[in-house]
Chimera marker file (.cmm) of the C-alpha trace (Angstrom):
<marker_set name="trace">
<marker id="1" x="78.677" y="87.151" z="71.900" r="1" g="1" b="0" radius="0.5"/>
<marker id="2" x="75.448" y="88.780" z="73.214" r="1" g="1" b="0" radius="0.5"/>
<marker id="3" x="77.419" y="89.568" z="76.374" r="1" g="1" b="0" radius="0.5"/>
<marker id="4" x="79.931" y="91.587" z="74.339" r="1" g="1" b="0" radius="0.5"/>
<marker id="5" x="77.176" y="93.514" z="72.543" r="1" g="1" b="0" radius="0.5"/>
<marker id="6" x="75.578" y="94.308" z="75.904" r="1" g="1" b="0" radius="0.5"/>
<marker id="7" x="78.880" y="95.462" z="77.393" r="1" g="1" b="0" radius="0.5"/>
<marker id="8" x="79.566" y="97.815" z="74.476" r="1" g="1" b="0" radius="0.5"/>
<marker id="9" x="76.015" y="99.174" z="74.338" r="1" g="1" b="0" radius="0.5"/>
<marker id="10" x="75.771" y="99.785" z="78.098" r="1" g="1" b="0" radius="0.5"/>
<marker id="11" x="79.442" y="100.762" z="78.566" r="1" g="1" b="0" radius="0.5"/>
<marker id="12" x="79.994" y="98.022" z="81.102" r="1" g="1" b="0" radius="0.5"/>
<marker id="13" x="83.353" y="96.415" z="81.748" r="1" g="1" b="0" radius="0.5"/>
<marker id="14" x="84.098" y="92.811" z="80.929" r="1" g="1" b="0" radius="0.5"/>
<marker id="15" x="86.087" y="90.538" z="83.227" r="1" g="1" b="0" radius="0.5"/>
<marker id="16" x="87.954" y="87.632" z="81.660" r="1" g="1" b="0" radius="0.5"/>
<marker id="17" x="90.961" y="85.380" z="81.744" r="1" g="1" b="0" radius="0.5"/>
<marker id="18" x="93.321" y="86.156" z="78.847" r="1" g="1" b="0" radius="0.5"/>
<marker id="19" x="96.664" y="84.440" z="78.239" r="1" g="1" b="0" radius="0.5"/>
<marker id="20" x="96.464" y="82.945" z="81.731" r="1" g="1" b="0" radius="0.5"/>
<marker id="21" x="95.943" y="86.267" z="83.522" r="1" g="1" b="0" radius="0.5"/>
<marker id="22" x="92.834" y="88.077" z="84.734" r="1" g="1" b="0" radius="0.5"/>
<marker id="23" x="91.789" y="91.259" z="82.945" r="1" g="1" b="0" radius="0.5"/>
<marker id="24" x="89.096" y="93.893" z="83.241" r="1" g="1" b="0" radius="0.5"/>
<marker id="25" x="88.366" y="95.406" z="79.827" r="1" g="1" b="0" radius="0.5"/>
<marker id="26" x="86.485" y="98.445" z="78.565" r="1" g="1" b="0" radius="0.5"/>
<marker id="27" x="85.145" y="97.121" z="75.243" r="1" g="1" b="0" radius="0.5"/>
<marker id="28" x="84.959" y="99.707" z="72.451" r="1" g="1" b="0" radius="0.5"/>
<marker id="29" x="84.561" y="97.771" z="69.187" r="1" g="1" b="0" radius="0.5"/>
<marker id="30" x="83.722" y="94.263" z="67.962" r="1" g="1" b="0" radius="0.5"/>
<marker id="31" x="85.011" y="93.309" z="64.508" r="1" g="1" b="0" radius="0.5"/>
<marker id="32" x="86.042" y="90.416" z="62.294" r="1" g="1" b="0" radius="0.5"/>
<marker id="33" x="89.388" y="89.804" z="60.672" r="1" g="1" b="0" radius="0.5"/>
<marker id="34" x="90.091" y="86.717" z="58.541" r="1" g="1" b="0" radius="0.5"/>
<marker id="35" x="86.732" y="85.237" z="59.642" r="1" g="1" b="0" radius="0.5"/>
<marker id="36" x="87.664" y="85.508" z="63.352" r="1" g="1" b="0" radius="0.5"/>
<marker id="37" x="85.992" y="87.737" z="65.975" r="1" g="1" b="0" radius="0.5"/>
<marker id="38" x="88.102" y="90.375" z="67.707" r="1" g="1" b="0" radius="0.5"/>
<marker id="39" x="87.437" y="92.912" z="70.426" r="1" g="1" b="0" radius="0.5"/>
<marker id="40" x="89.112" y="96.315" z="70.575" r="1" g="1" b="0" radius="0.5"/>
<marker id="41" x="89.185" y="97.201" z="74.263" r="1" g="1" b="0" radius="0.5"/>
<marker id="42" x="91.125" y="99.187" z="76.825" r="1" g="1" b="0" radius="0.5"/>
<marker id="43" x="92.698" y="97.103" z="79.563" r="1" g="1" b="0" radius="0.5"/>
<marker id="44" x="91.724" y="98.692" z="82.869" r="1" g="1" b="0" radius="0.5"/>
<marker id="45" x="93.247" y="96.033" z="85.142" r="1" g="1" b="0" radius="0.5"/>
<marker id="46" x="95.567" y="93.111" z="84.398" r="1" g="1" b="0" radius="0.5"/>
<marker id="47" x="96.357" y="90.698" z="87.203" r="1" g="1" b="0" radius="0.5"/>
<marker id="48" x="95.193" y="93.249" z="89.777" r="1" g="1" b="0" radius="0.5"/>
<marker id="49" x="97.264" y="96.153" z="88.415" r="1" g="1" b="0" radius="0.5"/>
<marker id="50" x="96.348" y="99.094" z="86.163" r="1" g="1" b="0" radius="0.5"/>
<marker id="51" x="98.301" y="99.455" z="82.897" r="1" g="1" b="0" radius="0.5"/>
<marker id="52" x="101.144" y="101.958" z="82.597" r="1" g="1" b="0" radius="0.5"/>
<marker id="53" x="99.204" y="103.891" z="79.995" r="1" g="1" b="0" radius="0.5"/>
<marker id="54" x="95.638" y="103.591" z="78.747" r="1" g="1" b="0" radius="0.5"/>
<marker id="55" x="95.416" y="102.352" z="75.172" r="1" g="1" b="0" radius="0.5"/>
<marker id="56" x="93.172" y="100.312" z="72.941" r="1" g="1" b="0" radius="0.5"/>
<marker id="57" x="94.286" y="96.713" z="72.505" r="1" g="1" b="0" radius="0.5"/>
<marker id="58" x="93.039" y="93.932" z="70.248" r="1" g="1" b="0" radius="0.5"/>
<marker id="59" x="91.827" y="90.673" z="71.767" r="1" g="1" b="0" radius="0.5"/>
<marker id="60" x="90.817" y="87.564" z="69.859" r="1" g="1" b="0" radius="0.5"/>
<marker id="61" x="87.382" y="86.719" z="71.259" r="1" g="1" b="0" radius="0.5"/>
<marker id="62" x="88.111" y="82.988" z="71.481" r="1" g="1" b="0" radius="0.5"/>
<marker id="63" x="91.083" y="83.829" z="73.722" r="1" g="1" b="0" radius="0.5"/>
<marker id="64" x="88.877" y="85.537" z="76.322" r="1" g="1" b="0" radius="0.5"/>
<marker id="65" x="87.903" y="82.810" z="78.803" r="1" g="1" b="0" radius="0.5"/>
<marker id="66" x="85.399" y="83.011" z="81.670" r="1" g="1" b="0" radius="0.5"/>
<marker id="67" x="83.937" y="86.174" z="80.126" r="1" g="1" b="0" radius="0.5"/>
<marker id="68" x="81.630" y="87.994" z="82.561" r="1" g="1" b="0" radius="0.5"/>
<marker id="69" x="79.800" y="91.305" z="82.534" r="1" g="1" b="0" radius="0.5"/>
<marker id="70" x="80.827" y="93.668" z="85.327" r="1" g="1" b="0" radius="0.5"/>
<marker id="71" x="78.531" y="96.271" z="86.855" r="1" g="1" b="0" radius="0.5"/>
<marker id="72" x="81.355" y="98.831" z="86.545" r="1" g="1" b="0" radius="0.5"/>
<marker id="73" x="80.910" y="101.341" z="83.745" r="1" g="1" b="0" radius="0.5"/>
<marker id="74" x="83.608" y="103.090" z="81.733" r="1" g="1" b="0" radius="0.5"/>
<marker id="75" x="84.112" y="106.163" z="79.586" r="1" g="1" b="0" radius="0.5"/>
<marker id="76" x="85.596" y="105.851" z="76.090" r="1" g="1" b="0" radius="0.5"/>
<marker id="77" x="89.307" y="106.405" z="75.718" r="1" g="1" b="0" radius="0.5"/>
<marker id="78" x="90.074" y="109.971" z="74.666" r="1" g="1" b="0" radius="0.5"/>
<marker id="79" x="90.719" y="110.013" z="70.944" r="1" g="1" b="0" radius="0.5"/>
<marker id="80" x="88.597" y="106.946" z="70.225" r="1" g="1" b="0" radius="0.5"/>
<marker id="81" x="86.699" y="107.375" z="66.966" r="1" g="1" b="0" radius="0.5"/>
<marker id="82" x="84.505" y="104.399" z="66.011" r="1" g="1" b="0" radius="0.5"/>
<marker id="83" x="84.597" y="105.403" z="62.343" r="1" g="1" b="0" radius="0.5"/>
<marker id="84" x="88.198" y="106.505" z="62.112" r="1" g="1" b="0" radius="0.5"/>
<marker id="85" x="91.451" y="104.638" z="61.840" r="1" g="1" b="0" radius="0.5"/>
<marker id="86" x="92.283" y="102.043" z="62.896" r="1" g="1" b="0" radius="0.5"/>
<marker id="87" x="88.604" y="100.992" z="62.760" r="1" g="1" b="0" radius="0.5"/>
<marker id="88" x="88.467" y="97.850" z="60.636" r="1" g="1" b="0" radius="0.5"/>
<marker id="89" x="86.182" y="97.661" z="57.635" r="1" g="1" b="0" radius="0.5"/>
<marker id="90" x="84.511" y="94.597" z="59.169" r="1" g="1" b="0" radius="0.5"/>
<marker id="91" x="83.138" y="96.382" z="62.257" r="1" g="1" b="0" radius="0.5"/>
<marker id="92" x="80.141" y="94.560" z="63.732" r="1" g="1" b="0" radius="0.5"/>
<marker id="93" x="79.345" y="96.820" z="66.673" r="1" g="1" b="0" radius="0.5"/>
<marker id="94" x="80.980" y="99.911" z="68.128" r="1" g="1" b="0" radius="0.5"/>
<marker id="95" x="80.634" y="102.211" z="71.077" r="1" g="1" b="0" radius="0.5"/>
<marker id="96" x="78.493" y="105.241" z="70.305" r="1" g="1" b="0" radius="0.5"/>
<marker id="97" x="79.994" y="108.545" z="71.370" r="1" g="1" b="0" radius="0.5"/>
<marker id="98" x="78.055" y="111.343" z="73.025" r="1" g="1" b="0" radius="0.5"/>
<marker id="99" x="78.461" y="114.857" z="71.520" r="1" g="1" b="0" radius="0.5"/>
<marker id="100" x="80.979" y="115.942" z="74.192" r="1" g="1" b="0" radius="0.5"/>
<marker id="101" x="82.966" y="112.727" z="73.664" r="1" g="1" b="0" radius="0.5"/>
<marker id="102" x="83.101" y="113.409" z="69.914" r="1" g="1" b="0" radius="0.5"/>
<marker id="103" x="84.704" y="116.759" z="70.677" r="1" g="1" b="0" radius="0.5"/>
<marker id="104" x="87.294" y="115.024" z="72.860" r="1" g="1" b="0" radius="0.5"/>
<marker id="105" x="87.964" y="112.656" z="69.979" r="1" g="1" b="0" radius="0.5"/>
<marker id="106" x="88.561" y="115.560" z="67.584" r="1" g="1" b="0" radius="0.5"/>
<marker id="107" x="90.879" y="117.348" z="70.018" r="1" g="1" b="0" radius="0.5"/>
<marker id="108" x="92.958" y="114.295" z="70.956" r="1" g="1" b="0" radius="0.5"/>
<link id1="1" id2="2" r="1" g="1" b="0" radius="0.2"/>
<link id1="2" id2="3" r="1" g="1" b="0" radius="0.2"/>
<link id1="3" id2="4" r="1" g="1" b="0" radius="0.2"/>
<link id1="4" id2="5" r="1" g="1" b="0" radius="0.2"/>
<link id1="5" id2="6" r="1" g="1" b="0" radius="0.2"/>
<link id1="6" id2="7" r="1" g="1" b="0" radius="0.2"/>
<link id1="7" id2="8" r="1" g="1" b="0" radius="0.2"/>
<link id1="8" id2="9" r="1" g="1" b="0" radius="0.2"/>
<link id1="9" id2="10" r="1" g="1" b="0" radius="0.2"/>
<link id1="10" id2="11" r="1" g="1" b="0" radius="0.2"/>
<link id1="11" id2="12" r="1" g="1" b="0" radius="0.2"/>
<link id1="12" id2="13" r="1" g="1" b="0" radius="0.2"/>
<link id1="13" id2="14" r="1" g="1" b="0" radius="0.2"/>
<link id1="14" id2="15" r="1" g="1" b="0" radius="0.2"/>
<link id1="15" id2="16" r="1" g="1" b="0" radius="0.2"/>
<link id1="16" id2="17" r="1" g="1" b="0" radius="0.2"/>
<link id1="17" id2="18" r="1" g="1" b="0" radius="0.2"/>
<link id1="18" id2="19" r="1" g="1" b="0" radius="0.2"/>
<link id1="19" id2="20" r="1" g="1" b="0" radius="0.2"/>
<link id1="20" id2="21" r="1" g="1" b="0" radius="0.2"/>
<link id1="21" id2="22" r="1" g="1" b="0" radius="0.2"/>
<link id1="22" id2="23" r="1" g="1" b="0" radius="0.2"/>
<link id1="23" id2="24" r="1" g="1" b="0" radius="0.2"/>
<link id1="24" id2="25" r="1" g="1" b="0" radius="0.2"/>
<link id1="25" id2="26" r="1" g="1" b="0" radius="0.2"/>
<link id1="26" id2="27" r="1" g="1" b="0" radius="0.2"/>
<link id1="27" id2="28" r="1" g="1" b="0" radius="0.2"/>
<link id1="28" id2="29" r="1" g="1" b="0" radius="0.2"/>
<link id1="29" id2="30" r="1" g="1" b="0" radius="0.2"/>
<link id1="30" id2="31" r="1" g="1" b="0" radius="0.2"/>
<link id1="31" id2="32" r="1" g="1" b="0" radius="0.2"/>
<link id1="32" id2="33" r="1" g="1" b="0" radius="0.2"/>
<link id1="33" id2="34" r="1" g="1" b="0" radius="0.2"/>
<link id1="34" id2="35" r="1" g="1" b="0" radius="0.2"/>
<link id1="35" id2="36" r="1" g="1" b="0" radius="0.2"/>
<link id1="36" id2="37" r="1" g="1" b="0" radius="0.2"/>
<link id1="37" id2="38" r="1" g="1" b="0" radius="0.2"/>
<link id1="38" id2="39" r="1" g="1" b="0" radius="0.2"/>
<link id1="39" id2="40" r="1" g="1" b="0" radius="0.2"/>
<link id1="40" id2="41" r="1" g="1" b="0" radius="0.2"/>
<link id1="41" id2="42" r="1" g="1" b="0" radius="0.2"/>
<link id1="42" id2="43" r="1" g="1" b="0" radius="0.2"/>
<link id1="43" id2="44" r="1" g="1" b="0" radius="0.2"/>
<link id1="44" id2="45" r="1" g="1" b="0" radius="0.2"/>
<link id1="45" id2="46" r="1" g="1" b="0" radius="0.2"/>
<link id1="46" id2="47" r="1" g="1" b="0" radius="0.2"/>
<link id1="47" id2="48" r="1" g="1" b="0" radius="0.2"/>
<link id1="48" id2="49" r="1" g="1" b="0" radius="0.2"/>
<link id1="49" id2="50" r="1" g="1" b="0" radius="0.2"/>
<link id1="50" id2="51" r="1" g="1" b="0" radius="0.2"/>
<link id1="51" id2="52" r="1" g="1" b="0" radius="0.2"/>
<link id1="52" id2="53" r="1" g="1" b="0" radius="0.2"/>
<link id1="53" id2="54" r="1" g="1" b="0" radius="0.2"/>
<link id1="54" id2="55" r="1" g="1" b="0" radius="0.2"/>
<link id1="55" id2="56" r="1" g="1" b="0" radius="0.2"/>
<link id1="56" id2="57" r="1" g="1" b="0" radius="0.2"/>
<link id1="57" id2="58" r="1" g="1" b="0" radius="0.2"/>
<link id1="58" id2="59" r="1" g="1" b="0" radius="0.2"/>
<link id1="59" id2="60" r="1" g="1" b="0" radius="0.2"/>
<link id1="60" id2="61" r="1" g="1" b="0" radius="0.2"/>
<link id1="61" id2="62" r="1" g="1" b="0" radius="0.2"/>
<link id1="62" id2="63" r="1" g="1" b="0" radius="0.2"/>
<link id1="63" id2="64" r="1" g="1" b="0" radius="0.2"/>
<link id1="64" id2="65" r="1" g="1" b="0" radius="0.2"/>
<link id1="65" id2="66" r="1" g="1" b="0" radius="0.2"/>
<link id1="66" id2="67" r="1" g="1" b="0" radius="0.2"/>
<link id1="67" id2="68" r="1" g="1" b="0" radius="0.2"/>
<link id1="68" id2="69" r="1" g="1" b="0" radius="0.2"/>
<link id1="69" id2="70" r="1" g="1" b="0" radius="0.2"/>
<link id1="70" id2="71" r="1" g="1" b="0" radius="0.2"/>
<link id1="71" id2="72" r="1" g="1" b="0" radius="0.2"/>
<link id1="72" id2="73" r="1" g="1" b="0" radius="0.2"/>
<link id1="73" id2="74" r="1" g="1" b="0" radius="0.2"/>
<link id1="74" id2="75" r="1" g="1" b="0" radius="0.2"/>
<link id1="75" id2="76" r="1" g="1" b="0" radius="0.2"/>
<link id1="76" id2="77" r="1" g="1" b="0" radius="0.2"/>
<link id1="77" id2="78" r="1" g="1" b="0" radius="0.2"/>
<link id1="78" id2="79" r="1" g="1" b="0" radius="0.2"/>
<link id1="79" id2="80" r="1" g="1" b="0" radius="0.2"/>
<link id1="80" id2="81" r="1" g="1" b="0" radius="0.2"/>
<link id1="81" id2="82" r="1" g="1" b="0" radius="0.2"/>
<link id1="82" id2="83" r="1" g="1" b="0" radius="0.2"/>
<link id1="83" id2="84" r="1" g="1" b="0" radius="0.2"/>
<link id1="84" id2="85" r="1" g="1" b="0" radius="0.2"/>
<link id1="85" id2="86" r="1" g="1" b="0" radius="0.2"/>
<link id1="86" id2="87" r="1" g="1" b="0" radius="0.2"/>
<link id1="87" id2="88" r="1" g="1" b="0" radius="0.2"/>
<link id1="88" id2="89" r="1" g="1" b="0" radius="0.2"/>
<link id1="89" id2="90" r="1" g="1" b="0" radius="0.2"/>
<link id1="90" id2="91" r="1" g="1" b="0" radius="0.2"/>
<link id1="91" id2="92" r="1" g="1" b="0" radius="0.2"/>
<link id1="92" id2="93" r="1" g="1" b="0" radius="0.2"/>
<link id1="93" id2="94" r="1" g="1" b="0" radius="0.2"/>
<link id1="94" id2="95" r="1" g="1" b="0" radius="0.2"/>
<link id1="95" id2="96" r="1" g="1" b="0" radius="0.2"/>
<link id1="96" id2="97" r="1" g="1" b="0" radius="0.2"/>
<link id1="97" id2="98" r="1" g="1" b="0" radius="0.2"/>
<link id1="98" id2="99" r="1" g="1" b="0" radius="0.2"/>
<link id1="99" id2="100" r="1" g="1" b="0" radius="0.2"/>
<link id1="100" id2="101" r="1" g="1" b="0" radius="0.2"/>
<link id1="101" id2="102" r="1" g="1" b="0" radius="0.2"/>
<link id1="102" id2="103" r="1" g="1" b="0" radius="0.2"/>
<link id1="103" id2="104" r="1" g="1" b="0" radius="0.2"/>
<link id1="104" id2="105" r="1" g="1" b="0" radius="0.2"/>
<link id1="105" id2="106" r="1" g="1" b="0" radius="0.2"/>
<link id1="106" id2="107" r="1" g="1" b="0" radius="0.2"/>
<link id1="107" id2="108" r="1" g="1" b="0" radius="0.2"/>
</marker_set>
């Protein structure tokens, strides 16, 4: 789990194997639900291909295998608000937005 905190704090991508495929994630939020750890992250690459549209997905942390910190950095998804919906009440750690990113969040 320290790897996930580091990735969120430093805005570094995470590489992993999820559901048998390789993914590169931009982690935005770590939270618990029903005593399980989850990661809210944007999928940047899945099996070598970018997604059709950027969006925040939910990943059960135990399902992310071979988790590794990438040196690639990311910017938060436009519209992401760490305190707004659908932010779960059990948030453990979230991406901090810069002032200009907060404005993007308000205008999205």
